N, C-alpha and C positions, 0 to 999 in steps of 0.2 A: 600588216594584214591580221585580222582577228582569226585565230585558228581554234574553232570550237569542235568541228567535226573531226574526230580522231579515226575515221573509218576509211581514209584514202587507201587505195590499193596500188601497190607497185606493179609495174608491167612484167609480171612473172607468169609462167605458164602452169596450168593445172597438169599434174602428171597422172592422176589416177582417181577415178570415181567408179564404184561398182555399178555395172549395168549401164554406164553412161555413154553418151555420144557427144562430141564437141564440134561446134561450127562457129566461125567468126561472124560477128554482126557487121553491118555497114560501117564505114569509116566515120560517118556522121554520128554514130552512137558512142564514140569514145568519150568518156566523161567519168567524173567522180559523183558519188551519191545520187544516182538516178532513183526514180520512184516507179512503181509499176504494180499491176494487179491482173488477175485473170477475170475475164468478163465475156459472157456469151460464147464460150468455147475458143476464145482468142486470148493472147497475152498482149498487154499494153505496157509501154515503157517510155520514159521521157524525163524532162527537167534535169536537175543536177547542175554541175559546173565543170568547166575546164579553166581557161583564163578569164572567163566571165560566167555569170549565171545564165542558165539556158531555159527556154520555155518550149522547145520543140517536143513533138509527141508522135509516137510510132505504134503501129499494130504489127504483131507477128502472128501469121496464120500457121498454126502448128501442123495442120494437115498438108499444106502446100510448101511449107518451109520458106515463105516469102515475107519480107518486110515491106510495109507501106507507110509512107509519111501521112500523118493525119493533121487535124486542125491544132494549131499551137495553143498551149495553155494561155488564156488571155489575162490572167492576173499578173501582179508585179512579180518579176523573177525573184526566186527565193531558194533557200536550202532548209534542211531539217523539217520538212513538211510531213504531215501524216497522209496516208493513202490507204484506201480500202475499197471494196465493191460489194454489191449484192447481185441479185439475178438480172437486174436491168441497167444499173448505172454504176459508174465509178465516182469516187469522192477523193478530193485532194484539197488540203488547206493548211492554214496557219504557217509556222516557220518564221524565218527572219530574212531580211533583204540585204543588209549591208555587210555581206561576208567579206568583201575586199576593201572596204572603204573606211571603216571606223572601228574603234575599240568598244563602242557602245552598241548593243544590239537594238535593232528596230524590228520589233515583233509584229507580225501581220495576223489579224484576227479573222480575215475573210476565208470562207469555205466554199468550194466549187463542186458542181456536179457535172459529170461527163456522160453524154448520151451517145452510145456507139452507133445507134441506128441513124441519127441525124449528124453524127460526127460534129457535135457542138458542145460548148461549155456554157453553163449558167451559174451565176453567183447565187448560191443557195441560201446562205445566212452569214451572219457575223457572230463569232463566239462572244458571249457575255462575260467571259472569264479571262484572267491574265494568261498569256502564253508562257512558254518556256523554251530555252535554247536546246534542250534535249528533245529528240523527236517524240511527239505524242503517240500513244497507242490509240488505235481506233478499230471499230468493227461495226457492222450493221446486222441487227437482228430485231425481230418483232416490229418491223417498219420504223426503227429508230436508229439514228447514227450516234454511236457512243464515242466520246473523245476524252482522253485524259489530259490533265494539266498538273504536272508534279503528282501529288497524291490524290488530287481531285478527279472524280469521274462525273461527266456530264452526258445527258442524253438529249438529242434533238429529234423531236417527233416529226417525221417526214410528211405526216398528214396535216397536223395542226400547226406546223411550223413554229413550235414553241420549245424552249429549253427547260430542263429540270435537273437539279443537282442530285446525284446519287451518293450512296455511301462510299467513303474514300477507299482507295486502293490500300490493302492492309499490310504491305511489305514493311519490314523493319529496316530502315535505312541507317547504315552505319555512318558516323560523322566523318569517317575517312573517305567515303565515296565522293568522287568528283562529280561535277554536274552531268557529264556525259555518261558516267557509270550508273547514275541513279535512273535507270531506264526500264522500259516495259515494252513487251510485244503482245498483241492480242490476236486471236484467231478463233473462228467458229468451225466446229467439227460436228457434223450430224445434229445441228441445231443447238449445240451447247458451246459455251464461251470459255476459253482458257487463256491464261496470261503467263508469259515468262517474265520473271522479275530478277533484277540484281538486288542482292541483300548484303549481308555482312561481308567484309573483306577477308579473304584468306590471308593470314599473317605470313605464310611462307612465300606464296607467289605474288602477293600484293593485288591480286585480281578479286573481284567480288564473286560470291557464290551465286548460282542461278537456281531459281525454284519455279515450280509450276503450280498455279492456283486455278481454281474453277470459280467462275462468276455466274450465279443464278440470276438472270435478268428479271425473272418473274417475281422473286422475293427480295431482290436487291441485297443478296448475301454472298459472302465469300467463304471458300473452304480450301485448305491446302491439299494438293495432290501429291507432289513430290517436292521435297525441300533439299537444298544444298546438293543438287545432282551433279554439278560440275562448276568450275570457275571459268569465267569469261565475261565478255562485254556485250550485254543484250542489245545495246544501241547499235552495235555493229553486226549483230547476228542476222542470219537469214533463216526463214521458217516457211515450210509449206506442209500441207496435210493431205493424205490420201487414205480413204477408207478407215478413218479412225486412228491412223498412225501419223504421228508428228515426225517430220524430218527437219533437223535443225543443226546449225553449227554454233560454235561458242563465240563467234566474233573472231575466230582464228582459223585454223586450217583443218580442224577435225569435224566430221559430220557424225551425228548420232540419230537414232530413231527410238521411239517409245510408243507403245500402244496405249494411248491415253484412255481408252474405253475399258481397259482391264486394270483393276486396282493393284494387282500383284505383278504388273509388267515392269521389267527392269530396263534401264537404259542400255542400248546396244550401240557399239561403235561400228559404223557401216562403211566409212570411207575416210581417206586422208587426201587433202588437197595440198600439194607441195607449193607453198607460197612463202615469200620472204617476209610479208607483213600480213596484217589482218585482211581477210576478204570482205570487209564490211561495206564496200561499195557494191555488193551484190544485191540483186533483186530476185526473189524466188517466188514462183507461182506454180500452181498445179492445174493442168488441163488434161481432160480425157485420161485420168488416172496415171499420168506421168508428171514428174517434176521438171521444171525449167529454171535454171540458174543463170542469170545474166551478170557478167562482170564488167568493170570499167575498162578492162583491157580489150574490149570488143569481143571477148570469147563468151559463148554461152553453151551451157551443158544441158543435155536431156538426161534425166534420171529415170530408169525403168525399174520399178520395184521387183 
């Protein structure tokens, strides 16, 4: 079996998260590497793998505390996909399909749009660029879907249905970074776009440094916000944002927060998750000013700022 996703989570219990509440998810949600996003005041979760690749899809109503099975993802089963959402739709795409069967990756270029009102999936487009085994970063802003491929950044116009190449992601990739370490996460806060990058490797720990950059989608320019803030694996990290504050882990068991809207804000340690391995199979969303973290152990946590 080809093992590219280094984010599997051992079945270990969370011991502590400040302001948090824990509840188990249904048995059917036990899986590694799920994807998910917040959409229309709800959280959605699905895909991933156990002994096989999965395509099922679920809604979590944060007000009622109820899980509901929704329409399956109709594309080819896959892992390491990108996932994001805007005010109306969710977006899932790319990744690779032969996780269990081959030493050669079969990358998938198709991108899908999920409509929560109709509970339906539509193939939106096919990426005109080469994919990558590491999970692409993605976000939606200005009615455009942005997706990375290695250092490339591409924008798909949701109105004209056309692609445009943008300026490359500017991180300085060390030659010692493995494929999965050369990773990025993107998120939109109050209309502005921020990225987490892995950069140079820390010679003592062997893990890459993580930095935060800002992307101006109007001018197609990049600027550093915080560099070398901690060491960790962004491909395995979980991130959500509430009121201009980013909540993130390092791909391991420590959670931090930083007020990204204040230039002099320092990184704060807010919680410790007692896990034996990286909690990289987590999916984090923010709904109604609370954070929700879903783990492959079937646990999920509510974070109350």
